[in-house]
C-alpha positions as CSV (number, residue, x, y, z in Angstrom):
1,M,125.3,119.6,94.1
2,K,122.3,117.3,95.8
3,E,123.5,113.9,96.3
4,S,120.9,112.6,93.9
5,A,122.0,114.8,91.3
6,R,125.8,113.7,91.7
7,V,124.5,110.0,91.2
8,L,122.5,110.9,88.3
9,L,125.2,112.9,86.6
10,A,127.9,109.8,87.3
11,L,125.3,107.2,85.9
12,G,124.8,109.3,82.9
13,A,128.3,110.0,82.2
14,A,129.2,106.1,82.6
15,V,126.5,105.1,80.3
16,A,127.4,107.7,77.7
17,I,131.0,107.1,77.7
18,G,130.3,103.3,77.8
19,I,128.2,103.3,74.8
20,A,131.1,105.6,73.0
21,V,133.7,102.9,74.0
22,A,131.7,99.8,72.8
23,A,130.9,101.8,69.4
24,S,134.7,102.8,68.9
25,G,135.6,98.9,69.1
26,N,138.8,100.0,70.6
27,A,140.3,97.4,72.7
28,E,142.4,99.7,74.8
29,L,139.3,101.7,75.5
30,L,137.7,98.5,76.5
31,R,140.6,97.5,78.9
32,A,140.7,100.6,80.8
33,A,136.8,100.7,81.2
34,D,137.7,97.4,82.6
35,A,140.6,98.5,85.0
36,I,138.1,100.8,87.0
37,E,135.9,97.8,87.8
38,P,137.7,96.9,91.0
39,I,136.6,100.3,92.3
40,G,133.0,99.7,92.0
41,A,133.8,96.1,93.7
42,I,135.2,97.7,96.5
43,W,132.1,100.0,97.0
44,V,129.9,97.3,96.9
45,N,132.1,95.2,99.4
46,A,132.0,98.5,102.1
47,I,128.1,98.3,101.5
48,R,128.2,94.5,102.5
49,M,130.8,95.5,105.5
50,T,128.1,97.5,107.2
51,V,125.0,95.1,106.7
52,I,125.0,92.6,109.8
53,P,126.3,94.9,112.5
54,L,123.7,97.8,110.8
55,I,120.6,95.6,110.6
56,V,121.6,93.8,114.4
57,S,121.8,97.0,116.0
58,L,118.6,98.5,114.4
59,I,116.6,95.7,115.0
60,V,117.4,95.4,118.4
61,T,117.2,99.2,119.3
62,S,113.5,99.3,117.7
63,V,112.3,96.1,119.2
64,A,113.7,96.5,122.4
65,S,112.6,99.8,123.2
66,A,109.2,98.6,122.4
67,T,108.1,99.4,126.2
68,A,108.1,103.1,125.2
69,V,105.5,102.4,122.6
70,K,103.6,100.5,125.2
71,A,103.8,103.2,127.6
72,V,101.2,105.1,125.3
73,G,98.9,102.1,125.6
74,R,96.2,101.5,122.9
75,L,97.3,103.9,120.7
76,G,100.8,102.4,120.3
77,G,99.4,98.8,119.2
78,K,96.8,99.9,116.9
79,T,99.6,102.2,114.9
80,L,101.5,99.1,114.5
81,L,98.7,96.9,113.6
82,V,97.7,99.4,110.9
83,F,101.3,99.6,109.7
84,V,101.5,95.8,109.2
85,A,98.1,96.0,107.6
86,M,98.4,98.5,105.3
87,L,102.1,96.8,104.1
88,T,100.4,93.4,103.9
89,S,97.4,94.8,101.7
90,L,99.9,96.7,99.5
91,A,102.2,93.4,99.0
92,V,99.3,91.3,97.9
93,V,98.2,93.5,95.4
94,V,101.5,95.0,94.1
95,V,103.6,91.4,94.2
96,P,101.5,89.4,91.4
97,I,101.4,92.7,89.4
98,T,105.1,93.4,89.6
99,R,105.8,89.8,88.6
100,A,103.3,90.1,85.3
101,V,105.0,93.4,84.7
102,F,108.6,92.5,84.8
103,G,107.5,89.0,82.9
104,L,107.4,91.5,79.7
105,L,111.2,91.4,79.6
106,G,111.0,88.1,78.9
107,V,114.6,86.0,79.5
108,R,118.0,87.5,78.6
109,G,118.3,86.9,75.1
110,V,121.5,87.6,72.6
111,N,120.5,91.2,72.8
112,A,120.5,91.6,76.5
113,P,123.4,93.2,78.3
114,P,126.3,90.8,79.1
115,L,126.5,89.5,82.7
116,P,129.2,91.2,84.9
117,A,132.2,89.2,86.3
118,G,131.1,86.5,88.6
119,A,127.3,86.4,87.7
120,A,127.6,83.6,85.4
121,E,129.5,81.7,88.2
122,A,126.4,82.9,90.6
123,A,123.7,81.4,88.3
124,R,125.4,78.2,88.0
125,L,126.2,77.7,91.7
126,L,122.2,78.5,92.2
127,A,121.2,75.9,89.7
128,A,123.5,73.6,91.1
129,D,122.2,73.9,94.7
130,P,119.4,71.4,95.1
131,K,116.3,72.9,96.6
132,Q,115.8,72.7,100.0
133,S,112.5,71.5,101.4
134,L,110.0,73.6,103.2
135,A,110.7,71.8,106.6
136,G,114.4,72.1,105.9
137,W,114.3,75.6,105.2
138,L,112.0,76.1,108.4
139,V,114.7,74.3,110.8
140,S,117.4,76.3,109.2
141,L,115.9,79.5,110.5
142,V,116.8,78.9,114.0
143,P,120.7,78.9,113.8
144,T,122.6,76.6,116.3
145,N,125.7,79.1,116.2
146,P,124.6,82.6,115.3
147,I,128.3,83.7,114.9
148,A,128.8,81.0,112.4
149,A,125.5,81.6,110.4
150,A,126.9,85.5,110.3
151,S,130.1,84.7,109.2
152,G,128.6,82.3,106.4
153,G,126.1,85.1,105.4
154,S,123.2,83.2,106.5
155,M,121.1,86.4,107.2
156,L,117.9,85.2,107.8
157,P,118.7,82.8,110.8
158,I,120.7,86.0,112.0
159,I,117.6,88.3,111.8
160,V,115.7,85.4,113.7
161,F,118.1,85.2,116.4
162,T,118.3,89.0,116.4
163,L,114.5,89.5,117.0
164,L,114.5,86.8,119.7
165,F,117.3,88.4,121.5
166,A,115.5,92.0,121.4
167,L,112.3,90.6,122.3
168,A,114.4,89.0,125.6
169,A,116.0,92.6,125.9
170,A,112.6,94.3,125.9
171,K,111.4,91.7,128.9
172,A,114.9,92.5,130.7
173,A,114.9,94.1,133.9
174,P,115.1,98.2,133.3
175,A,118.6,98.6,134.2
176,T,119.7,95.6,132.0
177,R,117.2,96.7,129.1
178,E,118.5,100.3,129.2
179,T,122.4,99.1,129.2
180,I,121.8,96.8,126.1
181,L,119.6,99.9,124.6
182,R,122.5,102.1,125.1
183,L,124.9,99.8,123.5
184,F,123.4,99.1,120.5
185,Q,122.1,102.7,119.9
186,A,125.8,103.7,120.0
187,V,126.4,101.1,117.5
188,S,123.7,102.1,115.3
189,E,124.7,105.7,115.3
190,A,128.3,104.6,114.4
191,M,127.4,102.2,111.7
192,L,124.7,104.8,110.2
193,T,127.6,107.2,110.0
194,M,129.7,104.6,108.2
195,V,126.7,103.9,105.5
196,R,126.4,107.9,105.1
197,W,130.4,107.7,103.9
198,V,129.5,104.9,101.7
199,I,126.5,106.6,100.3
200,L,128.5,109.6,99.8
201,A,130.8,107.6,97.6
202,A,127.9,106.5,95.5
203,P,129.0,108.4,92.5
204,V,132.2,107.0,92.1
205,G,131.1,103.6,93.0
206,V,128.0,103.8,90.4
207,F,130.3,105.4,87.7
208,A,133.0,102.2,88.3
209,L,130.2,99.8,88.1
210,M,128.3,101.1,85.1
211,L,131.3,102.0,82.8
212,P,132.3,98.4,82.2
213,L,128.8,97.2,81.9
214,S,128.2,100.0,79.3
215,A,131.2,99.5,77.3
216,H,130.7,95.7,77.1
217,A,126.7,96.2,76.3
218,G,126.8,99.4,74.0
219,A,123.3,100.7,73.6
220,N,121.7,97.6,74.3
221,I,121.4,98.4,78.2
222,A,119.6,101.6,77.4
223,G,116.4,99.6,76.8
224,A,116.5,97.6,79.9
225,I,117.4,100.7,82.0
226,G,114.6,102.5,80.6
227,F,112.1,99.8,81.2
228,Y,113.0,99.5,84.8
229,I,112.7,103.4,85.7
230,L,109.5,103.7,84.0
231,A,108.0,100.4,85.4
232,Y,109.2,101.1,89.0
233,S,108.0,104.6,88.8
234,L,104.5,103.7,87.3
235,L,104.0,100.8,89.9
236,S,104.9,103.6,92.7
237,L,102.2,105.8,91.3
238,G,99.6,102.9,91.2
239,A,100.4,102.0,94.8
240,M,99.8,105.4,95.7
241,L,96.5,105.4,94.4
242,V,95.7,102.3,96.6
243,A,95.8,104.2,99.4
244,Y,93.2,106.5,98.6
245,P,90.2,104.0,98.3
246,M,92.0,102.2,101.5
247,V,91.5,105.4,103.5
248,A,87.8,106.2,102.2
249,A,86.6,102.5,102.7
250,F,88.2,102.0,106.3
251,G,89.0,105.6,107.4
252,R,85.8,107.4,106.3
253,V,87.7,109.9,104.6
254,S,86.6,111.0,100.9
255,M,89.2,110.3,98.5
256,R,89.0,114.1,97.4
257,R,89.7,115.3,101.0
258,F,92.5,113.2,101.3
259,G,94.2,113.8,98.0
260,R,93.9,117.5,98.9
261,A,95.7,116.8,102.1
262,A,98.3,114.8,100.9
263,L,99.6,117.0,98.1
264,P,101.5,119.3,99.9
265,A,103.6,116.5,101.6
266,Q,103.6,114.7,98.4
267,L,105.3,117.7,96.7
268,I,107.8,118.0,99.0
269,A,108.7,114.3,99.0
270,F,109.1,114.4,95.5
271,T,111.1,117.3,95.1
272,S,113.6,116.3,98.2
273,S,113.6,112.4,98.2
274,S,113.2,113.1,101.8
275,S,110.2,111.8,103.9
276,V,111.5,113.5,107.0
277,A,111.6,116.8,105.0
278,S,107.6,116.4,104.5
279,L,106.9,115.8,108.3
280,P,105.9,119.3,108.9
281,A,103.7,119.6,105.8
282,L,101.9,116.0,107.0
283,V,101.3,117.1,110.2
284,E,99.8,120.2,109.2
285,S,97.5,118.7,106.9
286,A,96.7,116.0,109.2
287,Q,95.4,118.4,111.8
288,R,94.1,121.1,109.6
289,E,92.6,119.4,106.4
290,L,91.8,116.0,107.8
291,G,90.9,117.4,111.4
292,L,93.2,114.8,113.3
293,P,93.9,115.3,116.9
294,K,97.0,116.4,117.9
295,R,97.7,113.4,120.1
296,I,97.1,111.3,117.0
297,S,99.4,113.2,114.3
298,G,101.9,113.8,116.8
299,F,102.3,110.4,117.6
300,V,101.6,108.4,114.6
301,L,103.0,110.5,111.8
302,P,106.6,110.6,113.6
303,L,106.5,107.1,114.2
304,A,105.6,106.4,110.6
305,V,108.1,108.9,108.7
306,S,111.0,106.9,110.7
307,T,109.9,103.6,110.8
308,F,106.8,103.0,108.4
309,H,108.0,102.5,104.4
310,F,105.0,102.1,102.5
311,A,107.0,101.7,99.4
312,A,108.7,98.8,100.4
313,P,106.8,96.1,98.9
314,V,107.2,97.9,95.3
315,T,110.7,98.5,95.9
316,W,111.9,95.5,97.1
317,T,110.0,93.4,94.5
318,V,110.9,95.5,91.6
319,G,114.7,95.5,92.5
320,T,114.7,91.7,93.5
321,L,113.2,90.8,89.8
322,F,115.2,93.3,87.7
323,V,118.3,92.1,89.4
324,G,117.2,88.5,89.0
325,W,116.5,89.2,85.3
326,F,119.7,90.9,84.7
327,Y,121.8,88.3,86.1
328,G,119.7,85.3,84.3
329,I,118.8,83.9,87.6
330,P,115.1,82.8,87.8
331,I,113.2,84.3,90.8
332,G,110.5,81.6,91.7
333,P,107.5,81.4,94.3
334,R,109.9,81.0,97.3
335,E,112.2,83.6,96.6
336,I,109.6,86.3,96.0
337,A,107.7,85.3,99.1
338,V,110.8,85.7,101.2
339,V,111.1,89.4,99.8
340,A,107.4,89.8,100.0
341,F,107.6,88.7,103.9
342,A,110.5,90.8,104.4
343,S,109.1,94.1,103.1
344,I,106.2,93.7,105.5
345,F,108.0,92.7,108.5
346,L,111.4,94.3,108.3
347,T,110.8,97.6,106.5
348,A,110.9,99.3,110.0
349,A,114.8,98.0,110.3
350,A,115.7,100.0,106.8
351,P,118.4,103.0,107.8
352,G,116.9,106.4,107.1
353,V,119.5,107.5,105.1
354,P,119.6,107.8,101.0
355,R,119.3,104.7,99.3
356,G,118.8,102.9,102.9
357,G,116.1,100.5,101.8
358,F,118.5,98.9,98.8
359,I,121.0,98.1,101.6
360,M,118.5,96.1,103.4
361,L,118.2,94.2,100.3
362,A,121.7,92.5,100.7
363,P,120.9,89.8,103.4
364,L,117.7,89.1,101.1
365,F,119.7,88.8,98.2
366,S,122.0,86.5,99.9
367,E,119.3,84.3,101.0
368,I,117.5,84.0,97.6
369,G,120.8,83.5,95.7
370,L,121.2,86.9,93.8
371,P,124.4,88.4,93.6
372,V,124.8,91.5,96.2
373,E,126.7,93.5,93.4
374,G,123.2,94.0,92.2
375,I,122.3,96.4,94.7
376,G,124.8,98.7,92.8
377,I,123.0,98.8,90.0
378,L,119.7,99.5,91.9
379,I,121.6,102.6,93.5
380,A,122.8,103.6,90.2
381,L,119.3,103.5,88.5
382,D,117.2,104.7,91.8
383,V,117.6,108.5,91.2
384,V,114.4,108.9,89.4
385,P,112.3,106.2,90.8
386,D,113.2,107.2,94.3
387,T,111.3,110.6,93.9
388,F,108.1,108.6,93.2
389,A,108.9,106.0,95.8
390,T,109.1,108.8,98.7
391,A,106.0,110.3,97.7
392,L,104.3,107.0,98.1
393,N,106.0,106.8,101.6
394,V,104.6,110.1,102.7
395,T,101.0,109.2,101.3
396,G,101.1,106.0,103.3
397,D,102.3,108.0,106.2
398,L,99.2,110.3,106.1
399,A,96.8,107.4,105.3
400,A,98.2,105.4,108.5
401,A,97.4,108.7,110.8
402,A,93.9,108.5,109.1
403,L,93.2,104.9,109.9
404,V,94.5,105.0,113.4
405,A,92.4,107.9,114.1
406,R,89.1,106.3,112.5
407,Y,89.6,103.3,115.0
408,E,90.6,105.4,118.4
409,P,87.8,106.1,120.6
410,A,87.2,109.8,121.0
411,A,89.5,110.5,118.1
412,A,87.4,110.7,115.0
413,P,88.4,113.4,112.7
414,E,87.0,116.7,113.3
415,A,85.9,119.3,110.6
416,P,88.8,121.0,108.7
417,I,89.3,124.2,110.0
């Protein structure tokens, strides 16, 4: 059985059993449901355990190896600029729309699902913490002690330090840079293996997280879950449609032609929830339907599939707003700006494993005051929306290749074969 099917089965079973427990009113059954909550907490802790070494190793390897991208000259630079420009454009459109859509949920009322253990305390701590000034926040981004920042969970300063370290490593002598890269590549491979183990345990963790919630909330939780899944899926479809006029306006490729080229890869992505699985279809469509030169499609598309997550502004904004609503913690302009910035500039660091994008939310949640346990809820609900998000990712990959080709000399799209 596929991983997504197992998670969906666990989610459905947890919600159904929890609603039945709530309807029964049996105190013994409710205590039994609460008894498995520590298993969910252990699973969430396992996610948190991997965050710092995984993010540090991925950022160092991706940035410090940038000289390999420079070796291809202008093409590498234009590709990275296109990635950033596309993500920025999508974030500018998606973030305000998403905030408006989730405003329809209103505030948590008497019929909303009860807060899980620790949520009320987290909300009180956030409310009690005086808001930091902009100048103070900017100063705090450069840590005086990176180790202390890591142990204290201050992830944005750690990311800043890691970026600076990676840039310095990229400028080091070749032998030094190679040694650093080999070390952090080994660390990243080991951490990705650990992440895969954690993800394999997702059905157990999801069941243990959702059963107590459902048992206390009863049928009231169904409406919020349905709203989240529907809103996430429709926003992903809407963001996908943004790519079509973007390519038509800046890539000189008609929307009909682009849609015909993107459809095979979109279908594979939708059914497999894997951008990597759609890569062969992307390359064939880019060359046959769009007439892109092999040197463009052969460079841009593999890089895009591995590092360019066009769905990140949708995924991270929707996840943040829903968890904020669920825990009753308001998400203000500063918090949403942090998430939007991260979705543009840190998307390449997201691990290429199922639900890897949500793992990247852990440091952001810590930074903006959301309980990291909310990531478990997002993973539990991600099975259906993930298919739409993956289709959005591959659409962005093909659009990026078309845009790079448009602005690369002597690389204008040829007539389709």
